N, C-alpha and C positions, 0 to 999 in steps of 0.2 A: 530486129535483130532478125535474123531470115532464117525458117525452117519450112526442110521440105520432107514428107514421109514420118512413118510411124520416131517418134525419139526417147528412145531408151536410156536408162541410166542406173546402175548399180544402185540398191539401199543406202550403201556406203556412201553415197554423194549428192545424197538427199540434199544437203544445203550449198552445193554447189553450182558456178556459173557453168550453164552450158550453151556452149558452141559448137554450133553444127562444121566439122572440115567435111565429111563425105557423106554421102547417102547410101543406103542397102547397104551389102555386104558383097565382097570378093566372091566369097565363099556359095553363101546360100546351098547348102544342098544338106546341110545337118537333119536328119529326119524327125526330130523332137521340135524344131522350132519352126514356126507360123510369123516371126516379125518381119520377114523379107519377101514371103513367096510371092504375093501379088504386087509384088514393086516397093521403091521404086527400084531401078539397076543400080547397081554400083556405079557411083561418079566422086570423084574429088573436087571441089570447090577449089577457085583459085585463092590461093594466099591474099589475094589484094581485096577479095570478096570478104574472106573470114575476119582480116586483120580492121576491115570496116568495121565487121558487125563489134568485135574487140571495143573498139575506140567508141560506138554508140553505148555498148555496156558500159565502158569506165564514163562516159556521161551521164549515164544513168544511175548506177548503184554504188560510184568514187569508190572510195578505202573498203569498203564494205565487204568486198568479195575475199576471201579465204583461200578457197581453193577453185579450178577451172575444172570440166568435167568435159570431154571434145568426142561430143557421138559424130559418126553414127557406127556400126558393127563394123568393128576390125580398122578402125581408122589408122592403126599401125601399115597398114598396108599401102597407105597416101606415099608419094615418092620423097624421100629424107628432104632434098631442098624446101620441098612445100610446108612439110611439117616442121623444119628447122626455122623458118621464116616466123613462121604462126607463133613456136613456142618464144621465139628472143621476142618478138612483140605484143605476147602477153607477158611475158618477166617487165617489160619497157611499161606497159600501161597497166598493169597490177603488181607492182615490190611490195604490195602488203601479203599477197598468197605465197603459201608454202606449198603446194601442192598442185601438178598438172598432171593428169591422166588421159589414157584412150584404153577402148579396149583392142587385144589385140590378141592372136589364136597361134600356135604353135609355128605353125604353114607361115605365118609372116612378121614372126619371129624371126624365124629360121634365116628368111630370103632377105631380111635387113643385114642380117650379119652382125657380130661384132663390135668392128668399125663403126660402122653408121648407129650402131644401138647407144654406143659410148660417145658418138654428134651429137644426138637428143636429148643424152641426159648430160650435157655440155651446156645444152638448149635451154635445159631447162623440163625435161619429162621427169619426172619422178615416180612415177607408176604404171605400168600395165594391168589389165584386169583381163585375166586369162582361162579362159574355159578348159580345164583339163576332162573333166566330166569324169573319163575314168582311166584305170593304169592296166586295164585287159584289153586286150589289141583284138579278141573277138567281140567285145562289144563295141570300143573306136571303129571298129568295122561296120558294125553293124548299123550303126546310128551314122557312118556315113561323115564323120567329124574330119576326115582331111587330114589326119598327121597320127601316125601309130605313137604305142609307148616311146620307143627311144627316141622318136624326133621329140613328145614334149618330154621329156627327160631332158635331151640336147638344148632345147628352149629356155627355158628352165634355170639351166645352169648357166645360159648363155645373158640372159638379164640381169643376174647376180652379178656375172663375172665383169658386166658394164655398167654395174652400179645401179641399175634400176630396182625399185621396188616392185615386188610380184604379188598378186592377190590374186587367186586361185581357186578356182571353183571345180568341185564335185557334187556330181549328180545323184542321188542315194536314188536306188530304185530304179536306174537305166541299166539295168541286167535282167531286170524282172523276176521272177521269184525264184526262176532255176540257178539263176547264176548269180545268188543275192552274193554269198560267201565267198566268192571267189574274185569278184568285185571289188569288194572292200579289201581281202587280204591284198590283191595286186595294184592296189589305188594307195593304199595306206604304204607298200614299195617304193611305188614310184615317188608319192611326197615325201619319201626320208631320202629319196636319192634329188630331188628338184629340192628342197631347203626352202623353200617359198615362205615370203613374211608372214601370209595371212594364207589360209585357208578358209574359205565360204562354202557351208553346205544348201544344198537346194534338194527338193525333195523332185521325183518325174510326177510332171502331172499330163496327161498326153493333150496335148493343142488339138482345136479346130484346124480343118483341112490339111494336115500333116499325115505323111505316111506312118511314123507310129501310132497315130490314132486309129489309121485304120486297122491296124494288127492287131492292136486291144480288141479293138469291134469282132474280129473274125479269129479271135483266141489265137492266134499266132505269138503273142508278146500275153504273160502272164502277168497282170499288174502285181506286187510286193503289196501285202496289208501291214499296216501299221507296228504290227509286232515285229512281222518281220527286215520291217525298214530302221528300230529301232535297234534290232541285234544285230542287221547293218553296221547300223552306226555304231557300236560297241567291239565290234571287229574293228574296225576301222581305226578307232580312236586308241584302243588296249593295241595294238600293232603300229601304232604312229614313235618314231625315238628322236622326228628333227625337232628342234626348236622353233614352234611354228604358234602365233594367235590364231587359234581358231573361233570361229564366229558360225552361227545359225539365224540369221539375221535375213530370213522370207516367210513371206505369207504361207508356203508351201510345207515347211518343216511340222510335224507333230511336237517337237521340244524346244524349246530354245536352251543350246549349250553354247556357252562363250568362258575363254579361261586361254592360258599359257600353256604349251606343251612342253616340255612334259611335266613343268610341276603344278599342274590344276587336275591330270590325268584323273587320281583315282576320286577326286569330287565329281567328276564330270558322269566316271563310271557309273559312280553310285546314283547319278541323276537320272540316267539310262536305265537302267536296275531297277528305280523307284517308278519311272514311267511304263516297262515293260511288267510291275503287278495289275496295272487298270487296265479293264475290258476294252476290247478294241473299239468298242461302241462307244467309250468317252471321246475318241480322238476324231478331229475332223472327218467329213464322210468324201468319201470321192467324187469327185469334179471334173471338170471336159475342159481346161482353160480357154477363156475367149482372148486372149491379149497378151 
């Protein structure tokens, strides 16, 4: 198995076989992200190399593999023909695997288009992990996400139409103190239009070497505290109508919410209300991320 550069995967892929298809990120401009700011540059590995790694993994792990995640950032941006060959090989080598997944942001989902997404679904792609972050156009522009609200919604709907599961990520606190409520309201509205299979919550933590950390340090960006973040979460959950599985499976979050919406909405709101009764000093302290 061969790896180059930092290898990240979602917490939900903790038990997955990791087989690298790309290095770096083709966008690499998000102001909150430090992962590839120092390289490596975006590159797509030849399908023959990746298939060799799959063959090595088969020899090593055999039928133990049930899920496979293909790093790195925005692997979906790789040529459809390359991804198709890799997915077909993965299905052949690991017939026991029930899920093949990648990262893919809205811009690259739209670039693929529904025809190519259907090709990838037929080849074996089950799920794409998508960083929505926010449904607020001003925030999306400020963090240089590379797609506006309407594009995020179109991309999410395109995955649904292609039959690919959508695991969407929302970043609590990314609007700062001032935009907390509008961030939550507009993100809930966007999610209602997208109807993703999963919504996964993350709380903004400024990272070393990022433009957004510099804004925090100069006071241009005012961080939202624990109670504001919890209030933001409450607005988000209260205003979501789509049938989704909500998870907050990440170390950055102040509480762990998990349930099915709308069925578990009242229980989750009660959990948030209980947390809001706690002093802010009882939650994790502010920190700067280093990875």
